[in-house]
RODOVEX-350764 format. One record per residue (C-alpha): residue number from 1; x, y, z. Coordinates in steps of 0.25 Angstrom, whole numbers, plus 5000, padded with zeros to 4 digits. Example, Ala and Ser with C-alpha at 12.3 -4.5 7.8 and 13.67 -1.06 7.14 Angstrom:
<pts>
[1 [5049 4982 5031]];
[2 [5055 4996 5029]];
</pts>
This chain:
<pts>
[1 [5106 5287 5204]];
[2 [5110 5301 5207]];
[3 [5110 5298 5222]];
[4 [5119 5286 5221]];
[5 [5131 5288 5231]];
[6 [5141 5284 5220]];
[7 [5137 5296 5211]];
[8 [5137 5305 5223]];
[9 [5151 5301 5226]];
[10 [5155 5303 5211]];
[11 [5149 5317 5212]];
[12 [5157 5320 5225]];
[13 [5170 5316 5219]];
[14 [5167 5325 5207]];
[15 [5165 5337 5216]];
[16 [5177 5334 5224]];
[17 [5185 5333 5211]];
[18 [5180 5347 5206]];
[19 [5184 5353 5219]];
[20 [5198 5347 5218]];
[21 [5199 5352 5204]];
[22 [5194 5366 5208]];
[23 [5206 5366 5219]];
[24 [5216 5361 5208]];
[25 [5211 5373 5199]];
[26 [5213 5383 5210]];
[27 [5227 5377 5212]];
[28 [5231 5379 5197]];
[29 [5229 5394 5197]];
[30 [5241 5403 5198]];
[31 [5236 5408 5211]];
[32 [5234 5394 5217]];
[33 [5248 5390 5212]];
[34 [5254 5403 5218]];
[35 [5248 5400 5232]];
[36 [5252 5386 5232]];
[37 [5266 5390 5228]];
[38 [5267 5400 5239]];
[39 [5262 5390 5250]];
[40 [5272 5380 5246]];
[41 [5284 5390 5245]];
[42 [5280 5397 5258]];
[43 [5279 5383 5265]];
[44 [5293 5380 5260]];
[45 [5298 5394 5265]];
[46 [5292 5391 5279]];
[47 [5298 5378 5280]];
[48 [5312 5383 5277]];
[49 [5310 5396 5284]];
[50 [5318 5392 5296]];
[51 [5330 5390 5287]];
[52 [5328 5401 5278]];
[53 [5326 5412 5289]];
[54 [5335 5405 5300]];
[55 [5326 5401 5311]];
[56 [5326 5387 5318]];
[57 [5319 5379 5329]];
[58 [5304 5376 5330]];
[59 [5299 5387 5320]];
[60 [5309 5381 5309]];
[61 [5303 5367 5311]];
[62 [5288 5373 5311]];
[63 [5291 5381 5298]];
[64 [5297 5369 5292]];
[65 [5285 5360 5295]];
[66 [5274 5371 5292]];
[67 [5282 5375 5279]];
[68 [5283 5361 5274]];
[69 [5268 5359 5276]];
[70 [5265 5372 5269]];
[71 [5274 5369 5257]];
[72 [5268 5355 5256]];
[73 [5254 5361 5256]];
[74 [5258 5371 5245]];
[75 [5264 5360 5237]];
[76 [5251 5351 5239]];
[77 [5242 5363 5235]];
[78 [5251 5365 5222]];
[79 [5251 5350 5219]];
[80 [5237 5346 5221]];
[81 [5228 5357 5227]];
[82 [5215 5349 5224]];
[83 [5220 5339 5234]];
[84 [5226 5348 5244]];
[85 [5217 5360 5245]];
[86 [5211 5355 5257]];
[87 [5224 5358 5265]];
[88 [5225 5373 5260]];
[89 [5219 5378 5273]];
[90 [5232 5373 5280]];
[91 [5241 5383 5273]];
[92 [5235 5395 5280]];
[93 [5236 5388 5293]];
[94 [5251 5385 5291]];
[95 [5253 5399 5287]];
[96 [5247 5404 5299]];
[97 [5255 5394 5308]];
[98 [5268 5399 5301]];
[99 [5265 5413 5305]];
[100 [5262 5410 5320]];
[101 [5272 5398 5321]];
[102 [5283 5407 5326]];
[103 [5275 5410 5339]];
[104 [5268 5397 5341]];
[105 [5280 5387 5338]];
[106 [5287 5384 5351]];
[107 [5301 5389 5352]];
[108 [5300 5396 5338]];
[109 [5309 5408 5337]];
[110 [5315 5413 5324]];
[111 [5316 5428 5324]];
[112 [5310 5438 5314]];
[113 [5314 5429 5302]];
[114 [5305 5418 5307]];
[115 [5294 5427 5311]];
[116 [5293 5434 5297]];
[117 [5295 5421 5290]];
[118 [5284 5414 5297]];
[119 [5274 5426 5296]];
[120 [5277 5429 5281]];
[121 [5277 5414 5277]];
[122 [5265 5411 5285]];
[123 [5257 5422 5280]];
[124 [5261 5418 5266]];
[125 [5256 5403 5268]];
[126 [5244 5408 5276]];
[127 [5240 5418 5264]];
[128 [5243 5408 5253]];
[129 [5235 5397 5260]];
[130 [5223 5406 5261]];
[131 [5225 5410 5247]];
[132 [5225 5395 5243]];
[133 [5212 5393 5251]];
[134 [5207 5405 5244]];
[135 [5210 5400 5230]];
[136 [5202 5388 5232]];
[137 [5190 5395 5238]];
[138 [5190 5404 5226]];
[139 [5190 5392 5217]];
[140 [5178 5386 5225]];
[141 [5171 5399 5222]];
[142 [5174 5398 5207]];
[143 [5181 5411 5206]];
[144 [5195 5405 5203]];
[145 [5192 5397 5190]];
[146 [5183 5407 5182]];
[147 [5189 5407 5168]];
[148 [5198 5395 5171]];
[149 [5211 5393 5178]];
[150 [5219 5405 5182]];
[151 [5234 5405 5180]];
[152 [5233 5395 5168]];
[153 [5231 5404 5156]];
[154 [5216 5405 5158]];
[155 [5212 5391 5155]];
[156 [5197 5387 5155]];
[157 [5198 5375 5165]];
[158 [5192 5376 5178]];
[159 [5178 5382 5176]];
[160 [5169 5379 5188]];
</pts>
């Protein structure tokens, strides 16, 4: 009976649910919430940076699209990290793209303001994305949940 395919499928579903809950607990920590918020706010800033700093053209459109993508990812991580954690690797890539976009987007010119904005905001997204990936790796190793959830008053939920 222990070899029955339906029983194996139930076990696999239970294991997937445990993984999803581990990622949700990681997102519930103060560190996880801070990282998700930084990603969302940095994405909104990148999206609006052309109007805030005052540059236009292809770089402004690039920043609008990339910034909105980053903001949507940040919102998704905050709303349902257990379901969206598989996309966390995209944030560091979008951050790196933001850094180099000034030189790679055809016809992009924006002056020193655009240069500094893209480099600083890109580094923020790159580092926050790497930190987000790191928090889930720490959770995988069981380091994050010893003693319960952090940032919630020291509850006892979440022992692994």
